[in-house]
C-alpha positions as CSV (number, residue, x, y, z in Angstrom):
1,M,0.0,0.0,0.0
2,N,1.2,3.6,-0.7
3,F,-0.1,7.0,0.3
4,S,-2.2,7.4,-2.8
5,D,-4.2,4.4,-1.8
6,L,-5.3,6.2,1.4
7,G,-7.1,8.9,-0.7
8,L,-4.4,11.6,-0.5
9,Q,-4.1,14.0,-3.4
10,P,-1.0,13.7,-5.7
11,S,0.7,16.8,-4.4
12,L,0.8,15.3,-0.9
13,V,1.9,11.9,-2.1
14,R,4.8,13.6,-3.9
15,A,5.6,15.5,-0.7
16,C,5.8,12.2,1.1
17,E,8.0,10.7,-1.5
18,S,10.4,13.6,-1.5
19,L,10.8,13.1,2.3
20,G,11.5,9.4,1.8
21,Y,8.1,8.2,2.9
22,T,6.9,5.6,0.5
23,T,5.0,3.1,2.6
24,P,2.5,4.4,5.2
25,T,2.8,3.2,8.8
26,P,-0.1,1.2,10.4
27,I,-1.4,4.3,12.3
28,Q,-1.4,6.2,9.1
29,V,-3.1,3.5,7.1
30,Q,-6.0,3.4,9.7
31,A,-6.2,7.1,10.7
32,I,-5.8,9.1,7.4
33,P,-9.0,7.8,5.7
34,V,-11.0,8.5,8.9
35,V,-9.6,12.0,9.3
36,L,-10.3,12.7,5.6
37,T,-14.0,12.0,6.2
38,G,-14.1,14.7,8.9
39,A,-15.0,12.3,11.7
40,D,-13.6,12.6,15.3
41,L,-10.9,10.2,16.1
42,I,-8.9,8.7,19.1
43,G,-5.7,7.3,17.8
44,T,-3.3,5.2,19.9
45,A,0.0,3.9,18.7
46,A,3.6,3.5,19.9
47,T,5.9,6.5,19.7
48,G,7.9,6.9,16.5
49,T,5.2,5.4,14.3
50,G,4.2,8.4,12.4
51,K,1.2,9.8,14.3
52,T,2.1,13.4,13.4
53,A,1.8,12.8,9.7
54,A,-1.4,10.8,10.4
55,F,-3.2,14.0,11.2
56,L,-1.2,16.6,9.3
57,L,-1.6,15.0,5.8
58,P,-5.4,14.7,5.8
59,L,-5.9,18.1,7.5
60,L,-3.8,19.7,4.8
61,Q,-5.9,18.1,2.2
62,R,-9.3,18.9,3.9
63,L,-8.5,22.5,4.6
64,G,-6.8,23.1,1.2
65,A,-9.9,21.9,-0.6
66,R,-12.0,24.8,0.9
67,P,-9.7,27.8,1.3
68,G,-11.0,30.3,3.9
69,P,-9.8,33.0,6.3
70,G,-8.8,32.7,9.9
71,V,-7.4,30.0,12.1
72,R,-8.9,26.7,10.8
73,A,-6.8,24.1,12.5
74,L,-5.6,24.3,16.2
75,I,-3.0,21.7,17.3
76,L,-2.3,21.6,21.0
77,A,0.8,20.0,22.5
78,P,2.0,19.6,26.1
79,T,5.6,20.8,25.6
80,R,7.4,23.5,23.6
81,E,9.6,20.8,22.0
82,L,6.7,18.8,20.7
83,A,5.0,21.9,19.3
84,G,8.3,22.8,17.5
85,Q,8.6,19.3,16.1
86,I,5.0,19.4,14.7
87,A,5.7,22.8,13.2
88,A,8.9,21.5,11.6
89,H,7.1,18.5,10.2
90,L,4.3,20.6,8.7
91,D,6.9,22.9,7.0
92,E,8.6,19.8,5.5
93,I,5.3,18.5,4.1
94,D,4.0,21.8,2.9
95,P,6.3,24.9,3.1
96,A,3.5,27.1,1.8
97,A,1.2,26.2,4.7
98,R,0.4,29.3,6.8
99,A,1.3,28.3,10.3
100,V,2.2,30.0,13.6
101,T,3.8,28.3,16.5
102,V,2.6,29.7,19.9
103,I,4.7,28.6,22.8
104,G,6.0,30.0,26.0
105,G,9.6,31.2,26.3
106,S,9.5,32.7,22.8
107,D,8.8,36.3,21.7
108,M,5.1,36.9,22.1
109,E,5.1,40.0,19.9
110,R,6.5,37.9,17.0
111,Q,3.7,35.4,17.6
112,R,1.1,38.1,17.6
113,A,2.5,39.5,14.4
114,G,2.3,36.1,12.8
115,L,-1.3,35.8,13.8
116,R,-2.1,39.3,12.4
117,R,-0.6,38.3,9.0
118,G,-3.0,35.3,8.9
119,A,-2.5,31.7,9.8
120,T,-4.4,28.6,8.9
121,F,-2.7,26.4,11.4
122,V,-1.9,27.4,15.0
123,I,0.4,24.9,16.8
124,A,0.4,25.8,20.5
125,T,1.0,24.9,24.1
126,P,-2.1,25.7,26.2
127,G,-0.6,28.3,28.5
128,R,0.8,30.7,25.9
129,L,-2.4,30.3,23.8
130,I,-4.5,31.4,26.8
131,D,-2.2,34.4,27.2
132,L,-2.9,35.4,23.6
133,M,-6.6,34.8,24.0
134,E,-6.7,37.1,27.0
135,R,-5.0,39.8,24.9
136,G,-7.5,39.4,22.1
137,S,-4.7,38.4,19.8
138,V,-6.2,35.2,18.4
139,D,-9.6,34.4,17.1
140,L,-10.6,30.7,17.3
141,G,-14.1,31.2,16.0
142,R,-13.4,29.6,12.6
143,V,-11.5,26.5,13.8
144,E,-12.7,23.4,11.9
145,A,-10.3,20.9,13.4
146,L,-8.8,20.6,16.9
147,V,-5.9,18.2,17.5
148,L,-4.8,17.2,21.0
149,D,-1.4,15.6,20.5
150,E,-0.1,13.5,23.4
151,A,-3.5,14.1,24.8
152,D,-3.1,12.0,27.9
153,R,0.1,13.9,28.9
154,M,-1.7,17.2,28.6
155,L,-4.5,16.1,30.8
156,D,-2.2,14.4,33.3
157,M,0.0,17.6,33.5
158,G,-3.0,19.6,34.7
159,F,-3.8,21.3,31.4
160,W,-7.4,20.2,31.4
161,P,-8.9,23.5,32.9
162,A,-6.9,25.5,30.2
163,I,-8.0,23.1,27.5
164,R,-11.7,23.4,28.5
165,R,-11.3,27.2,28.4
166,I,-9.8,27.0,24.9
167,I,-12.5,24.5,23.7
168,S,-15.2,27.0,24.9
169,Q,-14.0,29.4,22.3
170,L,-14.2,26.9,19.5
171,P,-17.2,26.3,17.2
172,V,-19.3,23.4,18.5
173,K,-19.3,21.9,15.0
174,R,-15.7,20.9,14.5
175,Q,-13.5,17.8,14.1
176,T,-11.6,16.7,17.2
177,L,-8.6,14.4,17.0
178,L,-6.8,12.8,19.9
179,F,-3.4,11.1,19.4
180,S,-1.1,9.5,21.9
181,A,1.1,6.5,22.7
182,T,-0.8,5.8,25.9
183,M,-4.5,6.5,26.8
184,S,-5.9,5.6,30.2
185,A,-9.6,4.9,30.5
186,P,-10.4,7.9,32.8
187,I,-8.6,10.3,30.4
188,E,-10.4,8.8,27.4
189,D,-13.8,9.1,29.2
190,L,-13.0,12.7,29.9
191,A,-12.0,13.4,26.4
192,R,-15.1,11.8,24.9
193,T,-17.3,14.4,26.5
194,N,-15.9,16.9,24.0
195,M,-16.1,14.6,20.9
196,R,-18.9,13.4,18.6
197,E,-19.0,9.7,18.3
198,P,-15.3,9.3,17.8
199,R,-13.8,6.5,15.9
200,T,-11.0,4.6,17.7
201,V,-7.8,3.5,16.0
202,E,-5.6,1.4,18.2
203,V,-2.6,0.1,16.4
204,S,-0.8,-1.5,19.3
205,P,-2.0,-2.5,22.8
206,R,-2.2,0.6,25.0
207,G,0.9,1.2,27.0
208,R,3.0,-1.4,25.3
209,A,6.5,-0.2,24.4
210,A,7.7,-0.5,20.8
211,T,8.9,-4.0,19.9
212,T,12.0,-2.4,18.3
213,V,13.4,-1.4,21.7
214,A,15.4,-3.9,23.7
215,Q,14.8,-3.3,27.4
216,A,17.0,-4.1,30.4
217,A,17.0,-3.1,34.1
218,Y,20.4,-2.8,35.7
219,S,20.3,-3.6,39.4
220,V,22.4,-1.1,41.3
221,A,23.0,0.2,44.8
222,L,21.7,3.7,45.3
223,E,25.1,5.1,46.1
224,S,26.6,3.5,42.9
225,K,24.0,4.8,40.4
226,T,26.2,7.6,39.0
227,A,29.3,5.3,39.0
228,L,27.4,2.8,36.9
229,L,26.1,5.4,34.5
230,V,29.6,6.8,34.0
231,D,31.0,3.3,33.4
232,L,28.3,2.5,30.9
233,L,29.0,5.7,29.0
234,E,32.8,5.3,29.0
235,R,33.0,1.5,28.4
236,E,30.2,0.9,26.0
237,R,30.0,2.1,22.4
238,F,26.9,4.2,22.7
239,E,26.4,6.5,19.7
240,R,23.7,8.9,20.8
241,V,22.4,8.6,24.4
242,L,19.4,10.2,26.0
243,V,19.5,10.1,29.8
244,F,16.4,10.8,31.8
245,T,16.2,12.2,35.4
246,R,13.2,12.9,37.5
247,T,14.2,16.4,38.6
248,R,15.6,19.6,37.0
249,R,18.2,19.7,39.8
250,G,19.2,16.1,39.0
251,A,19.6,16.9,35.3
252,E,21.8,19.9,36.1
253,R,24.0,17.9,38.5
254,L,24.4,15.0,36.2
255,S,25.1,17.1,33.1
256,R,27.9,19.1,34.9
257,M,29.5,15.9,36.3
258,L,29.6,14.3,32.8
259,A,31.0,17.5,31.3
260,A,33.7,17.5,33.9
261,R,34.7,14.0,32.6
262,E,34.9,15.5,29.1
263,H,31.7,14.0,27.8
264,R,30.0,16.0,25.0
265,V,26.8,16.6,27.0
266,N,23.9,19.1,27.3
267,R,20.6,19.2,29.1
268,I,16.9,20.1,28.7
269,H,14.6,20.9,31.5
270,A,12.0,23.5,32.5
271,D,14.4,25.9,34.1
272,R,16.3,26.4,30.8
273,T,15.3,29.2,28.5
274,Q,13.7,28.3,25.2
275,P,16.8,29.3,23.2
276,Q,18.9,27.1,25.5
277,R,16.6,24.2,25.0
278,E,16.5,24.6,21.3
279,A,20.3,24.9,21.1
280,A,20.7,21.7,23.2
281,L,18.3,19.7,21.0
282,R,19.9,21.1,17.9
283,G,23.4,20.1,19.1
284,F,22.2,16.6,20.0
285,K,20.6,16.2,16.5
286,D,23.7,17.3,14.6
287,G,26.1,15.2,16.8
288,R,27.9,18.0,18.7
289,F,26.5,16.4,21.9
290,R,26.7,12.7,22.4
291,V,24.7,12.7,25.6
292,L,21.5,14.7,26.3
293,V,20.2,14.8,29.9
294,A,16.5,15.5,30.1
295,T,13.5,15.5,32.4
296,D,10.1,14.1,31.5
297,I,8.9,17.5,30.2
298,A,11.0,16.9,27.1
299,A,10.2,13.2,26.6
300,R,7.3,14.0,24.3
301,G,9.2,16.4,22.1
302,I,12.5,14.8,21.3
303,D,12.2,13.4,17.8
304,V,15.8,12.7,16.9
305,E,16.9,10.1,14.4
306,S,19.3,7.3,15.5
307,V,19.1,7.7,19.3
308,S,20.9,4.5,20.0
309,H,20.2,4.3,23.8
310,V,17.8,5.7,26.3
311,I,19.0,5.4,29.9
312,N,16.6,6.0,32.8
313,Y,18.9,7.3,35.5
314,D,15.8,7.6,37.6
315,V,12.9,5.3,37.3
316,P,10.0,7.4,36.1
317,A,7.2,8.3,38.6
318,A,4.4,7.0,36.2
319,P,4.5,3.9,34.0
320,E,3.2,6.0,31.1
321,D,6.3,8.1,31.3
322,Y,8.4,5.0,30.9
323,V,6.7,4.2,27.6
324,H,7.3,7.7,26.3
325,R,10.9,7.9,27.5
326,I,12.0,4.7,25.8
327,G,10.0,5.5,22.7
328,R,12.7,8.1,21.9
329,T,14.8,5.2,20.6
330,G,13.9,2.4,18.2
331,R,11.9,4.9,16.1
332,A,10.8,4.4,12.4
333,G,11.6,0.7,12.5
334,Q,15.1,1.1,13.7
335,S,16.4,-0.9,16.7
336,G,17.1,0.7,20.0
337,R,18.1,-0.1,23.6
338,A,16.6,1.1,26.8
339,I,18.4,0.8,30.1
340,T,16.9,1.5,33.5
341,L,19.0,1.9,36.6
342,V,17.0,0.2,39.4
343,T,17.9,0.6,43.1
344,P,16.3,-1.6,45.8
345,G,13.8,1.1,46.4
346,D,12.8,1.2,42.7
347,E,11.8,-2.4,42.4
348,V,8.1,-1.8,43.1
349,S,8.0,1.0,40.5
350,L,9.6,-1.3,37.9
351,R,7.0,-4.0,38.6
352,A,4.3,-1.5,38.1
353,I,5.9,-0.6,34.7
354,E,5.9,-4.3,33.7
355,R,2.2,-4.6,34.6
356,F,1.3,-1.5,32.7
357,T,3.2,-2.5,29.5
358,G,2.5,-6.2,29.8
359,Q,6.2,-6.9,29.1
360,S,8.9,-8.2,31.4
361,V,12.2,-6.3,31.6
362,E,15.4,-8.3,31.7
363,R,17.3,-7.8,34.9
364,V,21.0,-7.4,34.7
365,V,23.6,-7.4,37.5
366,V,27.0,-5.8,37.1
367,P,29.4,-7.1,39.8
368,G,30.8,-4.3,41.8
369,F,27.8,-2.0,41.7
370,G,25.6,-3.7,44.2
371,G,21.9,-4.5,43.7
372,I,22.3,-8.2,43.5
373,Q,19.8,-8.9,46.3
374,T,17.2,-6.8,44.6
375,A,17.6,-8.7,41.3
376,A,17.3,-12.0,43.2
377,V,13.8,-11.2,44.4
378,S,12.5,-9.6,41.2
379,S,9.9,-11.2,38.9
380,S,12.4,-11.7,36.2
381,P,15.7,-13.7,36.6
382,A,18.8,-11.6,36.8
383,R,21.6,-12.0,34.3
384,A,25.1,-11.4,35.8
385,I,27.5,-9.9,33.3
386,V,31.3,-9.5,33.4
387,P,32.3,-6.2,34.9
388,F,33.1,-3.5,32.4
389,R,36.8,-2.5,32.2
390,G,37.5,-0.4,35.1
391,A,34.2,-1.0,36.9
392,G,34.5,0.1,40.4
393,S,37.9,1.7,39.9
394,S,38.7,4.8,41.8
395,N,38.8,7.1,38.8
396,V,35.2,6.2,38.1
397,R,33.8,6.5,41.6
398,S,35.6,9.7,42.4
399,F,34.3,11.6,39.3
400,R,37.4,13.7,38.9
401,P,37.8,15.5,35.6
402,R,40.1,13.5,33.4
403,G,43.7,14.6,33.9
404,A,43.0,16.1,37.3
405,R,45.5,15.4,40.0
406,R,44.7,12.8,42.6
């Protein structure tokens, strides 16, 4: 099957071909024909499977068939990074599409000027969109399609009051599309109250991680977590590594420590300015940084080809976040590897992740880093591996910059 078989017009098929997309993904096969009819849709599929194109392509065709003034498509995303990725993807497919990206941390006056010039697509985070609505800078009275991308995350992050306020300014007669890799039943029930007999497209079981990602849990003593991370980064041939922490402070500390050991590293978290976040992501994409340390705020917006490894330095607070974290690798059919550092206190959380995904995670024990007792009582058998070269050596555990005097 090709894109023309889905009912897309020749110009969009050519755009897909120019980007190297010849065969639609399963979510695109099922979602595009539904969106073209104008029906509401709830789409669930693993990360990295082409959900963004699954709504951009048919919306470009539907709105292009009936040109009109004003904002006609509103796409809401939970993070600035994800909004930027959607905007970039739209520009790749159709550079002539009139779009404005409305996100916090960027020049509001420039965004207002873009809206005054006219925009068919507005891609926004809820907070900044509310700011512009309060200033009378955006009219949503002509919106024909509302897209909630990573809908579950937006609702979980507390955006629901803002989303309800935004929806109150939209026409009642509109198309509403929800896309995500995970969708809990309570969130779906909440969302359905604002949809009209939505069709459901579920490509993979909800919450299941992509099959292209090999998962492993490294059992480690709490005091040895950082030593094990350093050893992994310095002894294994990791090409491009995304490291997740739970807190902004943890991301800063870890990034500075790795930089002191001469790793090419940067970080993304909520305390960094938008230009800093963009520069970090750009450097990670072009290879200037081998390691990017991030908090969960960025997990939904990092779309980087060839991320070889995701390392969960901290076990995520919610099982859904685990799925989205490890979905940054193994994208577009490529293979990837996800490693989670599990202390004795994390074992309960790891078991919750296994129940949520319906997948067992292989336990690995590295001699010299502790955690053997935890692995022995886990639901999956532990596999002991030979220590990495230098595992447990003083230069790893002391974290001195390379070349520093002892």
